[in-house]
N, C-alpha and C positions, 0 to 999 in steps of 0.2 A: 681603952687607951688609943689616942690618935697616933698612928705610926709615922706618917710623913705628910709632906705638903703636896697638894695638887694646885699648882699655880696656873690659872687660866692663861696668863700672858705667855706661857711657854709655847702655846700653839702659834703665836705670832712670829716666832723665829723662823718659820718656814721649814719645809721638809722636801725631799726630792720630788714628791708628787703633790705638794701643797704649798702654794705661794704664801708669802707673809700676808699679803692683802686678803686672800681667802681665809687664812687663819684668823685674821682680825674680824672678818664677817662672822665666822663661827663663834668666836669669843663674844662678840656683841650680842648675838642671839642667846647665848648662854647667860650672859649678864641680865638681859631682859627677862628671860624665863625665871631666873632666880629672884630678881627684883620684884616682878609682878606677883610672885609668891611670898613677898614680904621678907626676904632674906637679906641679911647684911653682907658686906663685902668680905667678911671672914666668917666661915661657918664650917660645920662638920658634915661630911657626906659619908654615908654608910655604903660599902661595896659588898654585895653578896655574890655568892658563886661557890667555887671550890673552897675557898677560904674567905670567911667574913673579915673585912678590914674596915678601918675608919681612916679617913684622910681629913686634914684641915684644908679646905678649899678656900682659895682667895682670889680676888680680882681687884683691880684698881677702883677705889671708891669714887674717884673723880670721873669715872666713865658713866656713873649713874646721873644722867642729865635728862632734862625734859626733851631735848632733841633725840636722845637715844630712845626714850619712851615713845615719842611720836613716830620715829622711824620703824619701831618694832611693835606697832599697835596690833598687828596680826599675831596673836599668841601662838597660833599653830605653827607659823613660820619660825618664830623665835624658838619654839620647842624642838622643831626638826633640826635647826642649825645648832642649838645648844646641846642637843643629844649627840650630834656629830663631834662637837668640841670635847665633851666628856669622854665619849667612846675612844676617840683618837688618843687622848691623853692617858686613858687607862691602858690601852694597848702599849703605849710607850713605857708607862710606869711599871706595869705588872709583867709585861712580856718582853720588854726592850725591842718592840716592833714599831716602825714608823711608816707613814704613808709613802708609798712609792708611786702610786697611780690611783686616780679616781676610776672606779669601775663604770662600765657602760650600763645604761639603763637595761633592765630586764635580765641582768646577770645573776640576780638573787642576792647580791652584796653591794655595798656602797664603795668600798676601798680595797685595793690590794696593798698589803703591808709586808715589810721585810725587816730583817735584823738591823738595828740602828748602828751596831758597831762592827758589822761584817765587812764593809768596803765593797762587797759584791751585792748591791741592793736587790738584784733580781734573782738571787739565790735565796733559799730558805723562805720563800714567800708564803703568805697565808692570806686569808680573806677576812674582811671585817664588815659586819652588818650592824648598823646602829638604828635605834629608834627611841623616840621620846614620848613621855606622857606628862602633860602639863600638871594635872592633878588626878591622882588615881590611887587605887588600893594595892596592897601587896598581891592579891589574887589577880588583878589586872596586869601587874608587872610580870607575874609568872606566866599568864596566858600569852602575853605579847612575846615573852622570851621563847616559848614553845613555837609560836607562829613564825617568828623570825629564824629560829633554827631550821624549821621546815623549809622556809623560803630559800635558805642557803643551798639547798639540794640542787637548785637550778644550775649551779656551777660546780657540782661534784666531779665532773669530768676533768677538772683541774688537778684532782688528787691531792689537794692542799687542805689543811685544816681550816675551819671557819671559826672566827671569834664573833660573839654576839654581845652587844652592849645595849642595855635598855636603861634609860635614865628617867626617873620620875622626879619632878622639880618641886613639889610642895613639901616633901618630907625632909630633905632630898635623899634619895637612895638610887643606887645603880646596881644592876645585876650584870655581871661580866663572866662569860664562860667560853669554853672551847668545845667545838663539835668536830670530832674526827669522822672521816667518811666511813 
């Protein structure tokens, strides 16, 4: 049973550490990665992790244009940006955490995230690492998840939990989990 909606347009509303424009770029990459894997604008995505869930994922059909396909011809770049889109939205939907800042390179994570309803965005922070697989197997998803969990150890001195989101676009499926120090 599909529990709830994962609307890609939600990322374009902006967050304290993510502009609307950058959210639109991430959404476009996600649309391209899904479209290139022959998915429609409404589909089911399976989320694995602590609790397996299913979401109805949707995006605006009118965004599927030749211009978008030409702009995102590099499927690797579409996959990277699309995985960030899904990972950020899963952190919001599953943990009520939103982007407060993009992480610096070599920190072991991609984003710093905090409680969306807290009012004190720099309190209760966590880390988010995202990764994408354009077309892969479940064992590749599991391997990538383990690798990315290990990668987050680079910023363990923060003493904050790390969330890891791996999105595979051909099935589509995402693995989302939390790693405590």
